[in-house]
C-alpha positions as CSV (number, residue, x, y, z in Angstrom):
1,M,131.6,117.3,117.1
2,T,133.3,116.9,113.8
3,W,133.8,114.4,111.0
4,S,136.8,114.6,108.7
5,M,138.6,112.7,105.9
6,L,142.2,112.3,105.1
7,A,143.0,111.2,101.6
8,R,145.9,110.7,99.2
9,D,145.4,111.1,95.5
10,E,146.7,107.9,94.1
11,T,147.5,109.5,90.8
12,T,149.5,112.6,91.9
13,G,150.3,111.8,95.5
14,A,148.6,115.0,96.7
15,L,147.4,114.9,100.3
16,A,144.1,116.3,101.6
17,V,142.1,117.0,104.7
18,I,138.4,117.8,104.5
19,A,136.2,118.4,107.5
20,A,132.7,119.6,108.6
21,T,131.1,120.3,111.9
22,R,128.4,122.2,113.9
23,F,131.0,124.5,115.3
24,F,132.7,127.7,114.2
25,A,135.8,127.6,111.9
26,V,136.6,123.9,111.7
27,G,139.5,124.8,109.3
28,A,141.3,126.8,112.0
29,R,142.1,123.9,114.4
30,V,141.3,120.5,112.9
31,P,143.4,120.0,109.8
32,F,147.2,119.9,109.5
33,V,148.9,118.9,106.3
34,E,152.4,119.2,104.9
35,S,153.7,118.4,101.4
36,G,155.6,115.2,101.2
37,I,155.1,114.4,104.9
38,G,151.5,113.7,105.7
39,A,148.2,114.9,107.1
40,V,146.5,115.0,110.6
41,A,143.0,115.8,111.8
42,T,142.5,116.4,115.5
43,Q,139.0,116.6,116.8
44,G,136.7,115.7,119.6
45,L,138.0,117.9,122.4
46,V,140.6,119.3,120.0
47,N,144.3,119.1,120.9
48,P,146.2,121.1,118.3
49,Y,149.5,119.6,119.4
50,Y,148.5,116.3,117.7
51,G,149.0,118.2,114.4
52,I,151.8,120.5,115.6
53,D,153.8,117.6,116.9
54,G,152.5,114.8,114.6
55,L,153.8,116.2,111.4
56,P,157.4,116.6,112.8
57,F,157.2,113.0,114.0
58,L,156.4,111.9,110.5
59,R,159.1,114.1,109.1
60,S,161.7,112.5,111.4
61,G,160.8,109.0,110.2
62,H,158.1,107.8,112.6
63,S,155.2,105.7,111.1
64,P,151.7,107.1,111.7
65,A,151.1,104.4,114.3
66,S,154.3,105.2,116.2
67,A,153.7,108.9,116.1
68,L,150.1,108.5,117.3
69,A,151.0,106.1,120.1
70,T,153.7,108.6,121.3
71,M,151.3,111.5,121.4
72,I,148.5,109.6,123.1
73,A,150.9,108.3,125.8
74,R,151.8,111.9,126.8
75,D,148.3,113.4,126.6
76,P,146.4,113.1,129.9
77,G,143.2,113.9,128.0
78,A,143.6,111.3,125.3
79,S,140.3,109.6,126.2
80,H,138.5,112.7,125.0
81,R,140.4,113.0,121.8
82,Q,139.8,111.8,118.3
83,V,142.7,112.0,115.8
84,H,143.8,110.3,112.6
85,I,147.1,110.5,110.8
86,M,148.3,109.6,107.3
87,D,151.8,109.8,105.9
88,A,152.8,110.6,102.4
89,A,152.7,107.0,101.4
90,G,149.1,106.7,102.5
91,R,149.8,104.7,105.7
92,L,147.2,105.4,108.4
93,A,146.6,105.4,112.1
94,A,143.5,106.5,114.1
95,H,142.4,107.0,117.7
96,T,138.9,107.5,119.1
97,G,139.0,108.0,122.8
98,D,136.6,106.1,125.0
99,E,135.0,109.4,126.3
100,C,134.3,110.9,122.9
101,L,130.6,111.6,122.6
102,D,128.3,109.3,120.7
103,W,128.2,108.5,117.9
104,S,132.0,108.3,117.5
105,G,134.3,106.1,115.4
106,H,136.6,105.8,112.5
107,V,136.9,103.8,109.2
108,S,139.5,103.5,106.5
109,A,140.5,102.0,103.2
110,S,143.7,102.2,101.2
111,G,144.9,105.8,101.2
112,V,141.8,107.2,102.9
113,S,140.6,107.6,106.5
114,V,137.3,108.9,107.8
115,A,136.7,109.7,111.5
116,G,133.9,111.5,113.4
117,N,132.3,112.2,116.7
118,M,128.9,113.5,117.8
119,L,127.5,112.1,114.6
120,S,124.0,110.9,113.9
121,G,125.3,107.4,113.5
122,P,127.9,105.1,111.9
123,E,126.3,105.5,108.5
124,V,127.8,109.0,108.3
125,L,131.3,107.5,108.1
126,S,130.4,104.5,105.9
127,E,128.6,106.7,103.4
128,T,131.4,109.2,103.3
129,L,133.9,106.5,102.7
130,A,131.8,104.6,100.1
131,A,131.2,107.8,98.1
132,F,134.9,108.6,98.1
133,L,135.8,105.1,96.9
134,D,133.1,105.3,94.2
135,G,134.1,108.7,93.0
136,G,137.4,108.0,91.2
137,A,136.1,109.5,88.0
138,L,135.9,113.0,89.6
139,P,138.8,115.4,90.1
140,F,140.3,114.9,93.5
141,Q,138.9,118.0,95.2
142,R,135.3,117.4,93.9
143,R,135.6,113.7,94.9
144,L,136.4,114.8,98.5
145,I,133.4,117.3,98.6
146,A,131.1,114.7,97.0
147,A,132.1,112.2,99.8
148,M,131.3,114.7,102.5
149,N,128.0,115.5,100.9
150,A,127.1,111.8,101.1
151,G,128.0,111.8,104.8
152,E,125.9,114.9,105.3
153,A,123.0,113.2,103.6
154,A,123.4,110.3,106.0
155,G,122.9,112.6,108.9
156,G,126.2,114.4,109.5
157,D,126.9,116.1,112.8
158,R,123.9,115.3,115.0
159,R,123.8,118.9,116.2
160,G,123.5,120.5,112.8
161,K,125.8,122.4,110.4
162,Q,128.1,125.4,110.6
163,S,131.6,125.2,109.1
164,A,133.6,123.1,106.6
165,S,137.1,123.2,105.2
166,L,139.3,121.6,102.5
167,I,143.0,121.8,102.1
168,I,145.1,119.9,99.5
169,V,148.9,120.0,99.1
170,G,151.0,118.7,96.2
171,T,154.7,118.8,95.6
172,E,155.2,122.4,96.8
173,E,155.1,123.8,100.4
174,W,152.2,126.0,99.5
175,S,148.7,124.5,99.1
176,L,147.1,123.5,95.8
177,L,143.8,124.4,97.3
178,D,142.8,125.9,100.7
179,L,139.1,126.6,101.3
180,R,137.3,127.5,104.5
181,V,133.7,128.1,105.3
182,D,133.7,129.4,108.9
183,D,130.0,130.1,109.5
184,N,127.3,129.2,107.1
185,P,123.9,127.4,107.3
186,E,125.0,125.0,104.5
187,P,128.8,124.8,104.8
188,I,129.4,121.9,102.5
189,T,127.3,123.5,99.8
190,E,129.2,126.7,100.2
191,L,132.5,124.7,100.1
192,A,131.4,123.3,96.7
193,R,130.6,126.8,95.5
194,L,134.0,128.1,96.5
195,E,135.7,125.1,94.8
196,E,133.8,126.1,91.6
197,V,135.0,129.7,91.9
198,S,138.6,128.4,92.5
199,R,138.5,126.7,89.1
200,R,137.8,130.0,87.4
201,E,140.4,132.0,89.4
202,W,142.9,130.4,91.8
203,M,143.4,127.2,89.9
204,I,144.3,129.2,86.8
205,Y,146.5,131.6,88.7
206,R,148.4,129.0,90.7
207,R,150.3,127.7,87.6
208,F,152.1,131.1,87.6
209,V,153.2,131.0,91.3
210,P,156.9,130.4,91.9
211,T,158.0,126.8,92.7
212,R,161.2,125.3,93.9
213,S,162.1,124.3,90.3
214,N,161.0,127.7,88.9
215,P,161.7,130.3,91.6
216,E,160.6,133.2,89.4
217,G,157.3,131.8,88.4
218,A,155.5,134.0,85.8
219,T,155.8,137.7,85.9
220,D,154.1,138.8,82.6
221,H,151.0,140.6,84.0
222,K,149.2,140.7,80.7
223,M,149.6,137.0,80.2
224,I,148.4,136.3,83.8
225,D,145.5,138.7,83.5
226,A,144.4,137.2,80.2
227,A,144.5,133.7,81.6
228,V,142.6,134.5,84.8
229,G,140.1,136.6,82.9
230,A,139.2,133.7,80.6
231,A,136.0,132.8,82.5
232,G,135.2,129.1,82.6
233,T,138.7,128.0,82.0
234,E,139.8,125.0,84.1
235,I,143.1,123.2,84.7
């Protein structure tokens, strides 16, 4: 009942999960991502432990294929699950259970994986992947949204539209961008609108947030307010 994409920004190494579905709050249960470790999307009949356990497996040195095989082997409902995993190097593994509802499948290319179930057809995934591969001139977050828009135009979730989410992590433990549309008749359109707002507000403010290398961050309120108040500024 969902399609999602895992991707690694080849320039910065940032990791992302973007997803859309005809179900409430896809961002609450499908995506899991950790800086320097990897990304997981669990869907179909969602099992959150693929993300909860999958990231620690990657952290301990398992490959995505090894981590996924271990989790499938201990899940009695694995035939109803769909999950894909990417590590920080962009290595991938995916599983679409035999009992996932049609149309279901997964496709991938270097540093990007797309998987979905209950879709209108395989073209949803192929168009999502093609748009991402062709979108290298766009900033990473807009490239991801454009790819999902292409999948939606190809038919998307065969039941309709309701929610979408996008999370990107970079070198810090906190996210570079974390957007959720939990209930909206045009969730990907709304996700794109929120991304535009983030460029005027959060993406400016985030450069002042403490980091491991700069634990104080910025504390000059006037400087912060002036920067965030400069409408239309982008980073």
